[in-house]
Backbone as a ProteinNet text record, in pm:
[ID]
protein_1_A
[PRIMARY]
MVNKPANSLAPRLLNVGGPATPKKLGEAADSVKRISSRTLFGQASSLIIDHEGVSYVLRATRLGKLILTK
[TERTIARY]
-389.2	-549.9	-596.1	-685.6	-731.5	-860.4	-846.2	-977.1	-1060.2	-1170.3	-1275.6	-1397	-1358.6	-1462.6	-1566.4	-1686.2	-1777.8	-1792.3	-1759.8	-1793	-1630.1	-1524.3	-1389.6	-1394.2	-1321.3	-1305.1	-1184.2	-1078	-959.1	-987.8	-1081.3	-1125.8	-1028	-936.1	-846	-693.2	-676.2	-547.1	-521	-396.1	-353.2	-286.1	-273.4	-202.5	-91.6	19.7	150.7	224.3	168.1	225.8	189.2	252.2	286	327.5	323.2	385.4	524.6	620.4	769.5	809.1	912	953.7	1095.8	1098.9	1250.8	1374	1374.1	1504.7	1522.3	1377.6	1393.6	1447.7	1393.4	1462.8	1594.7	1651.9	1787.1	1779.1	1681.3	1651.6	1606.8	1631.8	1594.8	1454.4	1393.5	1240.5	1163.4	1232.2	1169.4	1198.3	1268.1	1322.5	1191.6	1127.9	1029.5	892.1	790.5	687	606.6	473.4	411.8	268.1	217.3	74.6	-9.7	-123.7	-209.2	-239.3	-218.4	-273.9	-422	-486.4	-662.6	-652.2	-559.5	-568.2	-524.9	-439	-391.5	-490.3	-535.7	-635.7	-787.1	-825.5	-970.2	-1072.4	-1164.2	-1240.5	-1191.2	-1079.9	-1005.1	-913.3	-905.3	-811.5	-676.2	-658.1	-542.5	-500.7	-387	-369.8	-229.4	-206	-103.1	15.6	139.8	229.1	320.6	316.9	426.4	561.5	651.8	805.8	898.3	952.8	1053	1020.6	902.4	873.3	833.7	821.3	755	625.2	554.2	409.3	438.8	390.3	375.8	248.8	191.6	73.4	88.1	4.3	23.1	-102.5	-100.3	-252.9	-245.2	-366.7	-412.1	-465.8	-411.7	-501.1	-596	-661.4	-779.7	-730.8	-601.2	-526.6	-476.7	-479.8	-407.7	-278.8	-209.6	-92.3	-50.4	42.5	59.8	154.1	116.2	194.6	222.3	351.3	397.5	454	381.4	426.9	454.3	558.7	597.2	465
885.2	895.9	856.5	901.3	872.5	791.9	679.6	577.5	625.7	631.3	680.5	560.3	454.4	352.2	410.8	419.8	474.3	416.6	285.3	216.6	181.3	271.2	266.2	348.9	320.6	429.1	503.5	437.7	522.2	504	624.2	619.9	643.7	736.8	793.1	740	607.2	572.1	575.8	635.8	668.6	569.9	565.3	472.1	581.7	495.3	588.5	501.1	497.6	430.5	307.1	250	97.6	27.9	-122.6	-221	-193.3	-192.6	-182	-327.4	-335.5	-468.6	-504.2	-618.1	-645.3	-582	-570.2	-524.1	-363.2	-289.9	-153.6	-128	-223.9	-240.6	-264.9	-359.3	-400.3	-530.9	-597.9	-729.4	-857	-972.8	-1059.3	-1082.8	-1140.6	-1164.5	-1246.4	-1320.6	-1413.8	-1371	-1238.7	-1174.5	-1055.6	-1018.1	-909.4	-964.2	-892.6	-939	-804.3	-811.5	-711	-732.2	-644.6	-665.6	-536.2	-525	-384.5	-370.9	-214.5	-156.4	-197.7	-216.7	-260.1	-387.6	-481.9	-619.1	-593.8	-515.9	-497.4	-437.5	-339.9	-235.3	-301.8	-367.5	-408.1	-261.9	-271.5	-159.3	-73	-91	-25.4	77.6	187	289.1	292	177.1	166.7	14.2	-33.9	-165.9	-178.1	-277.8	-293.1	-394.5	-372.4	-441.3	-501.5	-619.2	-660.5	-689.3	-637.1	-647	-667.6	-791.9	-838.4	-758	-779.4	-786.3	-623.3	-523.5	-394.3	-405.6	-322.8	-306.6	-142.8	-163.3	-24.3	-29.7	120.5	146	196.3	132.4	182.6	226.7	373.5	436	510.4	482.6	564.6	681.4	803.1	913.4	953	1049	1114.7	1150.9	1175.9	1218.4	1113.4	970.1	875.4	847.7	910.8	886.4	770.1	736.1	608	656.1	642.2	707.6	568.6	552.6	450.1	483.6	470.9	502	387	421.2	315.3	325.1
-1222.7	-1190.7	-1073.5	-1001.2	-865.7	-865.8	-788	-784.5	-665.2	-674.2	-568.2	-571.4	-517	-464.2	-385.3	-418.9	-325.3	-181.9	-135.8	-29.3	53.8	-2.3	77.9	165.2	260.3	378.7	335.4	218.3	169.2	43.1	1.4	-140.2	-234.9	-197.4	-319.3	-309.6	-328.6	-343.6	-497.6	-487.4	-620.3	-707.6	-842.3	-913.3	-978.6	-938.6	-990.8	-1067.4	-1194	-1305.6	-1314.9	-1413.9	-1440.1	-1319.5	-1352.2	-1270.7	-1273.5	-1163.1	-1172.6	-1206.5	-1273.3	-1298.2	-1225	-1185.4	-1111.6	-1154.3	-1279.9	-1342.9	-1343.3	-1317.9	-1273.3	-1131.3	-1030.8	-891.4	-883.5	-1002.3	-965.8	-888.2	-866.5	-797.9	-898.8	-849.5	-904.2	-911.8	-995.4	-1024	-901.4	-837.4	-751.3	-589.6	-595.4	-446.5	-439.3	-546.2	-540.3	-520.7	-440.4	-381.6	-421.3	-480.7	-503.8	-431.4	-377.4	-314.6	-324.2	-369.5	-369.8	-250	-211.6	-99	-58.1	-167.6	-136.1	-83.1	-134.9	-83.7	82.3	115.4	269.6	328.7	273.7	395.1	361.3	264	255.3	272.9	370.1	375.7	490.9	570.3	655	613.5	691	653.6	712.8	785.5	853.2	908.9	927.6	954.2	1040.9	1129.5	1227	1152.8	1139	1083.8	1224.7	1244.1	1311.6	1261.4	1291	1255.6	1346	1359.2	1474.6	1585.4	1646.4	1779.9	1785.8	1679.9	1692	1604	1659.1	1586.2	1513	1383.2	1308.8	1273.6	1247.8	1185.5	1068.6	950	823.2	803	756.6	740.5	606.7	542.2	424.4	443.2	390.4	419.3	309.3	318.2	240.4	127.7	120.3	-34.2	-105.2	-35.5	-105.4	-63	31.9	62.3	187.7	199.1	279.9	386.6	523.6	628.2	723.2	752.6	823.3	989	1086	1225.4	1304.1	1392.8	1509.9	1629.3
[MASK]
++++++++++++++++++++++++++++++++++++++++++++++++++++++++++++++++++++++

């Protein structure tokens, strides 16, 4: 199902099934952190992630895809 909030710059973030459980991922429950993309982006359509001295840009497309670039 596609969500289309009227005031969002990235209006079509897709729901891709139910929540993943750590057992499905093969990891312990305390080592998996889940955060909504809506929480990360807010009203923006992109954000910068700094990882070990390198900056990456995470962008949400109009089709609800996520693109990570260096």
